[in-house]
C-alpha positions in Angstrom: -77.4 21.3 33.4 -81.3 22.8 32.3 -82.6 19.0 33.5 -81.1 19.5 36.8 -82.6 23.0 37.4 -86.4 22.9 36.0 -88.2 19.9 34.5 -89.9 19.5 31.7 -93.2 20.7 31.1 -94.4 18.6 28.5 -96.2 15.1 30.0 -95.7 11.4 28.3 -97.7 11.7 24.9 -98.4 8.2 23.8 -100.1 8.3 20.4 -100.5 6.7 17.4 -99.3 7.7 13.6 -102.7 7.7 11.4 -103.6 5.0 9.1 -101.8 5.7 6.1 -98.2 7.1 5.0 -98.8 10.7 3.8 -101.7 11.1 7.0 -100.9 13.5 10.1 -100.5 11.6 12.9 -103.8 11.5 15.5 -104.3 13.9 18.0 -102.4 13.2 21.5 -103.2 15.0 24.3 -101.7 18.1 24.7 -98.8 18.9 27.4 -99.3 20.9 30.3 -97.0 24.0 30.8 -95.4 24.4 34.2 -96.4 27.8 35.7 -92.5 29.1 34.8 -93.3 27.4 31.6 -96.1 29.4 30.6 -94.7 32.5 30.9 -91.1 31.9 29.7 -90.9 28.2 28.1 -89.5 27.1 25.1 -92.4 26.5 22.5 -91.7 23.5 20.1 -93.9 23.3 16.6 -93.6 20.4 14.7 -94.7 21.5 10.8 -94.4 17.8 9.3 -91.1 15.8 8.3 -88.3 17.8 10.0 -89.7 21.2 10.1 -90.1 22.8 13.5 -90.7 26.5 14.3 -88.9 27.0 17.8 -90.1 30.1 20.0 -86.9 30.6 22.8 -87.9 32.4 25.7 -86.5 35.9 25.0 -89.1 35.8 21.6 -86.4 34.1 19.3 -88.0 31.6 15.9 -85.5 29.4 14.9 -86.8 27.3 11.9 -85.6 23.9 10.8 -85.5 22.4 7.3 -88.4 24.7 5.9 -90.4 21.6 3.6 -93.7 23.9 4.1 -95.7 24.9 0.9 -95.5 21.4 -1.5 -95.7 20.0 2.5 -98.7 17.3 3.0 -98.2 17.6 7.0 -97.7 21.2 7.2 -101.0 23.6 8.9 -102.3 25.4 6.5 -101.4 28.7 8.3 -97.5 27.7 7.9 -97.6 27.1 4.2 -98.2 31.0 4.2 -94.6 32.1 4.6 -95.3 35.2 6.0 -97.3 33.6 8.8 -93.8 33.2 10.9 -93.9 37.1 11.7 -89.9 36.6 12.7 -87.6 34.4 11.7 -84.0 34.8 14.1 -82.5 31.5 13.1 -82.6 29.2 9.9 -81.3 25.7 9.7 -80.8 23.0 7.2 -79.7 19.7 7.6 -78.8 18.9 4.1 -79.6 19.6 0.0 -83.0 17.2 -0.2 -86.2 19.1 -1.6 -87.7 18.0 1.5 -85.4 19.8 4.1 -84.1 23.0 1.8 -87.7 23.3 -0.2 -88.5 27.4 0.9 -85.0 28.1 2.8 -84.5 30.8 -0.1 -87.6 32.2 0.2 -87.6 32.4 3.7 -84.3 33.8 3.5 -85.2 36.4 1.3 -88.3 37.8 3.2 -87.5 37.8 6.7 -83.3 38.7 5.7 -82.3 35.8 7.5 -79.4 33.8 6.8 -79.3 30.2 5.7 -77.2 28.2 8.2 -76.2 24.9 6.7 -73.5 22.4 5.6 -70.8 24.9 4.3 -70.8 23.0 1.0 -74.1 23.4 0.3 -74.0 27.3 0.4 -71.3 27.6 -1.5 -73.1 25.6 -4.4 -76.4 27.7 -3.9 -74.2 30.7 -3.9 -72.2 30.0 -7.2 -75.4 29.1 -8.4 -76.9 32.6 -7.5 -79.9 30.9 -5.6 -79.2 33.3 -2.6 -76.2 36.6 -2.2 -73.4 35.7 -0.2 -74.5 37.4 3.3 -77.5 34.5 3.2 -75.3 31.9 2.7 -72.5 32.0 5.4 -70.2 28.8 5.8 -70.0 26.5 8.5 -69.2 23.5 9.1 -69.0 20.3 11.5 -68.0 21.2 15.1 -68.3 25.0 14.0 -71.0 27.1 16.7 -72.9 30.2 15.8 -75.1 32.7 18.1 -77.2 33.9 15.2 -79.5 35.8 18.1 -79.3 36.7 21.1 -79.2 33.8 24.1 -79.1 31.6 21.2 -76.1 29.2 20.1 -75.7 26.7 17.3 -73.8 23.9 16.3 -73.4 21.7 13.6 -72.9 18.0 14.4 -72.2 14.9 12.7 -75.3 13.0 10.8 -75.0 9.8 8.4 -76.6 10.9 5.4 -76.4 11.6 1.9 -76.5 15.3 0.1 -77.7 16.6 -2.9 -79.2 19.8 -4.2 -81.4 19.9 -7.3 -81.6 23.0 -9.1 -83.9 24.7 -11.9 -81.9 26.1 -14.1 -83.9 29.0 -15.2 -81.7 29.2 -18.9 -82.9 25.6 -20.0 -85.6 25.1 -17.6 -84.4 21.5 -17.0 -83.2 20.4 -13.3 -79.5 19.5 -12.7 -78.0 17.8 -9.7 -75.3 19.2 -7.9 -73.0 18.9 -4.5 -74.7 19.2 -1.6 -72.3 19.2 1.0 -72.1 16.7 3.6 -75.3 16.4 6.0 -75.6 17.4 9.7 -77.3 17.7 13.0 -77.8 20.6 15.0 -77.4 21.2 18.7 -79.5 24.3 19.8 -78.7 25.4 23.0 -80.5 28.4 24.3 -79.2 31.3 27.8 -81.4 29.0 30.1 -79.7 25.7 29.6 -81.7 24.1 28.1 -80.6 22.2 24.7 -82.2 20.6 21.6 -80.5 18.1 19.5 -82.2 18.1 16.0 -80.4 15.0 14.2 -81.8 15.7 10.7 -81.5 12.4 8.5 -79.8 10.2 9.4 -78.8 6.6 10.2 -77.8 4.9 13.6 -74.0 5.9 14.2 -71.3 5.6 17.3 -70.8 9.2 17.6 -74.3 9.7 18.7 -73.0 8.3 22.2 -70.3 11.3 21.8 -72.9 13.6 21.1 -75.3 12.6 23.4 -72.7 13.0 26.8 -70.8 15.9 25.1 -74.1 18.1 24.9 -76.8 16.2 27.3 -79.6 17.3 25.2 -82.7 18.1 26.9 -85.1 17.6 23.7 -84.2 15.0 21.0 -85.6 15.5 17.2 -85.1 12.0 15.6 -86.2 11.2 12.4 -88.0 7.3 12.2 -89.7 6.8 8.8 -87.1 4.2 7.4 -86.1 3.6 4.2 -84.2 6.9 3.8 -83.6 7.4 7.6 -83.6 5.4 10.8 -87.2 3.2 11.2 -88.4 3.5 14.4 -86.5 0.2 16.4 -83.0 1.9 15.0 -84.6 5.0 16.3 -85.5 4.1 20.0 -82.3 2.1 20.0 -80.4 5.3 19.4 -82.2 7.4 21.7 -82.4 4.7 24.7 -78.1 4.1 24.6 -76.4 6.5 22.6 -78.5 9.8 22.7 -80.3 9.7 26.4 -81.9 12.8 26.1 -84.7 13.9 28.8 -87.9 13.8 26.0 -88.0 12.8 22.5 -90.2 14.1 19.6 -90.1 11.6 16.6 -90.2 13.0 12.6 -89.5 12.5 9.3 -92.3 10.4 9.1 -96.1 10.4 7.1 -95.5 12.5 4.6 -93.4 9.8 2.1 -95.2 7.0 1.4 -91.5 5.3 1.2 -91.0 5.8 4.9 -93.3 3.5 6.8 -92.1 4.0 9.8 -95.1 5.5 12.5 -95.3 6.4 15.9 -96.9 3.9 17.2 -94.2 1.7 16.5 -92.0 4.4 17.6 -93.6 4.2 21.0 -93.5 0.2 21.6 -89.9 0.6 20.6 -89.1 2.7 23.4 -90.8 0.5 26.0 -90.6 1.5 29.7 -87.5 3.6 28.8 -87.3 7.0 31.3 -87.1 8.7 28.1 -90.4 10.8 27.1 -91.7 10.2 24.2 -93.8 12.9 22.8 -95.9 12.3 19.6 -96.2 15.7 18.1 -99.4 16.8 15.9 -98.1 19.3 13.2 -99.4 23.0 14.2 -99.6 21.5 18.1 -97.4 24.3 20.2 -95.3 22.1 22.9 -93.8 24.1 25.7 -90.8 22.6 27.6 
């Protein structure tokens, strides 16, 4: 496994979330990259909430849960969707606005299929949101290779999913089925594995995910109210998932999600899992 072949380049970062639920977290120290990582590492950029830009050693760009243009935490450069330059894989964990808001626009701009719960994509296709070729169907347990050196597997998440669509004929919002929420295992040909948990509560099969995929990096929600709070997320990371490193997400953008990075860091205690508190827009190398 990758963690046995090459150590993670990111250093442990302990930083508190900025005061106020809608404000960006405070800036941590940038992790140092190893010589190998500087040229062949994985770049991970948090864009607020559950949106990430992941760049592989081969230059492929993976974007997750793209709520960007109206996200209060997204850096201005990434609110301009053309700034991505390329997108090779576009992953959506479920149908809620703060995860899918800019998916259709990115799919059309970069001619990249939306990888999402199959029933969500079927709903979007029926409504004419995107053409069928940009809405391929898959389900939990399914694996696809959307770009060279990249393998994506849909895994379970414990959450709801609806899709709210503005009907152009009536000008009114309509609520449609969004399938079942999922998480993602992103595996690179180097062996490096990322577990993007999506929106989720704690569930026992996180242990199965941890044992089966042995993620090097986990991206987990900590905001509470809609997802795990810091205490639940820390317990899941320490006892069930057991990655090498973890980045907290899904906090700071919604006043109802009051969990903070500082609370998560404290709940992680002296765990050997490296806690990396990202600042939106900061490139972290692994």
